[in-house]
C-alpha positions, 0 to 999 in steps of 0.5 A, a space after each residue: 477538536 472544534 470544527 464548523 459543520 458542513 451542510 450535511 451536519 449530523 444531530 448532536 451525539 455520535 455520527 456513527 454508532 454500532 451496538 452489538 454489531 454481528 456479521 455472518 457469511 453463508 458459505 458452501 460449508 456453512 455459516 462463518 462469523 466475521 464480526 461478533 458483538 462490536 460496539 463503537 462510535 465516531 463523533 463529529 470531527 473525530 478520527 477513529 482508527 480500526 486496526 488489526 490483521 487481515 481477516 480480523 473483520 475491520 473492512 467488514 465493519 466498514 462495509 456493514 456501516 455503509 450497508 454494502 455487505 455482499 448478498 451472502 452476508 447477514 448483519 445483526 445488532 444495531 448500526 446508525 449513521 446520523 441517527 438513521 438505522 443501517 442494519 435492516 434498512 431499505 436500499 432506497 434509504 441507504 442510497 440516500 445516505 451514501 455520498 451525502 451523509 456518509 462517503 467511502 474512500 477505498 484502498 485502490 483508486 483505480 477500481 473506484 474510478 471509471 477508466 472511460 469517463 473524464 475526472 471532472 464528469 465523474 465528480 460532477 455526477 456524484 454532486 448531481 446524484 444528491 443535489 439539484 444542481 445544473 450541469 454547468 454548476 456541477 462542473 465548476 464545483 468539480 474543478 473547485 474540489 480538485 483545487 481543494 484536494 491539491 490537484 495542480 491545474 484543476 481546470 485542465 485535470 478535470 478533462 483528463 482520464 484516470 490513466 493520465 493521473 499518478 496514483 497519488 492524484 487518483 487518490 485525491 480525485 477519489 477523496 474529492 468525490 467522497 467530500 463533494 457533498 460535505 458528508 458527516 462521516 468519511 470511511 477510509 479503507 486503507 487510503 494510503 497503502 499504495 502511496 509513497 511516503 510523501 504523497 501519503 503525508 500529503 493525503 493525511 494532511 488533506 484528510 486532517 484539514 477536512 476533518 477540522 474545517 467541516 467537522 467530518 467524522 472519520 473511520 480509518 481502516 488501516 494496518 499502518 501503525 505510523 498512519 494511526 499515530 499520525 492521524 487518529 484520535 482514538 484506536 479500536 483493535 480488532 482480533 478474530 471479529 471482536 474488538 479487544 482494546 480501544 482507547 485514545 491513540 497514546 494509550 493504545 500505542 504507548 501503553 497497550 493492555 491486551 497481549 494481541 495489541 502488544 504483539 501487533 506493535 512489536 511487529 511494526 518496523 520502526 525507522 531508526 532515524 526517529 527512534 534510537 536504540 534499534 538496529 539500523 540495518 541487518 548485520 550481513 555485509 555486502 560482498 563487493 569482492 565478488 562479481 555483481 549478479 546484476 549490474 546496470 551501467 549508465 542506463 537511460 530509458 526514454 518512452 515516446 518520441 519528439 516533444 512527447 518523449 519522457 525520460 524515465 531513467 537518466 544515467 542510472 548505474 547500480 549493482 547487486 551482489 550475491 547474498 545481499 539485498 539492495 533497496 531501491 526507494 523513491 517517490 512514485 515516478 522516480 524510476 525505481 520500478 522501471 530500473 527493476 524492469 530493465 534489470 529483468 530484461 523487460 524494458 530495453 534501455 535507450 542507452 547503457 548496458 545491463 549485465 546479468 550473471 556476467 552476460 551483456 543482456 543486450 547482446 543475447 537473443 531468444 534461447 540464451 536470454 530465456 536461459 538467463 531468465 531462468 535464474 531470476 525470480 520475481 515477487 510482485 506487490 499484488 499476489 492476486 494479480 500474479 497468480 492465475 485464478 484458474 490454476 491450483 496453488 501447486 500448478 501456479 508454483 510449478 509453472 516456471 518448472 514447466 517452462 524452464 525444466 521440461 526434462 522433469 516428470 510430473 512426479 518430480 515437479 510435485 516433489 519440488 513444489 512440496 519442498 518449496 512450500 516447506 521452505 516458505 512455511 506453508 502446508 504441503 496440502 495447500 498445493 491442491 487449493 485455489 489461490 482465492 481460498 488463501 489469505 493475503 499473506 499465504 498468497 504472497 508466500 505462494 508467489 515467493 515459492 513460485 519465484 524460488 522454485 528454480 532456486 534463482 540467483 537473483 530475486 526481484 521483489 517489487 513492493 512485496 509487502 505493501 498490501 500486507 498487515 504488519 505481522 504478516 509482513 514481518 513473517 514474509 520478510 523473515 522467510 525471504 531473509 532465511 532463504 537468502 541465507 540458505 540459497 545465497 541469491 541477490 535481492 533487488 528490493 523495490 519499496 516505498 516503505 523506508 522503515 522496511 528497507 532500513 531493516 531489510 536491506 544492506 545497501 540502498 539507492 535513493 531515486 528521484 526523477 529518473 536519477 540516483 539521488 544518493 546511494 550507500 550502506 543503508 544505515 549510513 544513508 538513511 541515518 545520515 542522508 546527504 541530500 535534502 530530498 532524502 531528508 524530506 523522504 525520511 521526514 514524511 515517514 510516520 512512526 508508530 509513536 503519537 508523541 514523536 510523530 506529532 513533533 515530526 509532523 510539526 517540523 515537516 510542515 514548518 520546513 514545507 512552509 519555509 520552503 514555500 516562503 523562500 520560493 515566493 521571495 
């Protein structure tokens, strides 16, 4: 890949080089090795994807490369950026590297941005920290950077606060900050995990263009094999702190040699529209002959008043029956999460009716509404935020029992907690541990156990697997499917991952700008979409085959270019 070097151009050779890197964490129970003898390199203009399950050590490598390890971590071996040693370097030397020679894009932009400082000022501060630039010139550069990363109306957006931007726009701002000083190396740790497929595609296009135009090397940490196929030149696969396989992206994804890589790829849900021969949807059929468990009829939701009012939902009607899973998909801001919160009774509709278990939710009050909610289980995207860190796992799971089943004794609650832990395939002894002591996949299964402990008739799952690696995601979805078959609950499944929805849901509702764009059986709707919008959504989904993905990307970009040309005419 040829490129023109930016002002922070590295010397000849790799921009990042690790040789025998090891990282050990000191804990109360002794030393825990997280990374063992890792050697890799990233050349200018090249993208190396670092993949593996949660806990494999890939994020630890990214932090070690930046010199950002916690105080209880000890690094050994060698790590250099643009020829400058990182392991054992003084903090002053590392500070001179960060933001200038190397920058990092984190998974969650909300935590990387100061909520009390305007966007333009935050970018300008990064510029002035590393270059002798006036405040006026830095502010002008900040606006140009916002324009470069595709933020609309950059002059106006520069004066906005982070909360006034969408998730995709916040991630673009973080990228603008990362490239403000034209770094030679960009480390991107799960930069697209929380984004919908169209925004994800735009972010990947942006990063690809930056690598080509500036010669920036990219170390991409991700669990999304579609993103790897779409973006990476080479792949390094990590397992238990070691690199078990490395090579060009086509070799690793299409001809893996290590058993772990083969298992990892086998767990990836694949979009059937792009790859023939795989089932389009689960065999279970919806049950229209039964009354809906939950039904939204002609629902509209308006936030605010007057000229500032925002119509979040506009005439939405949908229903979920016992034993079926309805997938609710669409871009960020399409209204899918708002619709799920209306179904839960958390957001009152401005017009229309909500029927829950055959009862008009709008006509129920206090005690009756509380009784209805006892029949609902909820699983959210972030299990860390949904579990109280001050409680044990057992106490977190038992909380719905204390609220809705006050007649139960402590012994009965402990017994029901043990039973539901069995159901979600977790050891009973985890009940005595704290949520922070569990892995991401274990925490999400605890959230699922908490949602199912009352054996609800409706499960609402809002992005329950987007932050999980592919093998853990597969296990969590398998548990939900088995329990749905056993308990017969209806499931409203909100997700931006169309491949997961295609393999998990029997019916799908595609939302856009607060309205239903189309809906129907999952196989028919996602294999043969009726609207251009759904086709664009499907075209933006990266598949874990670099050859197929290359063609899909070219076709998508050609369609976008044709659309822009037509709009100009």
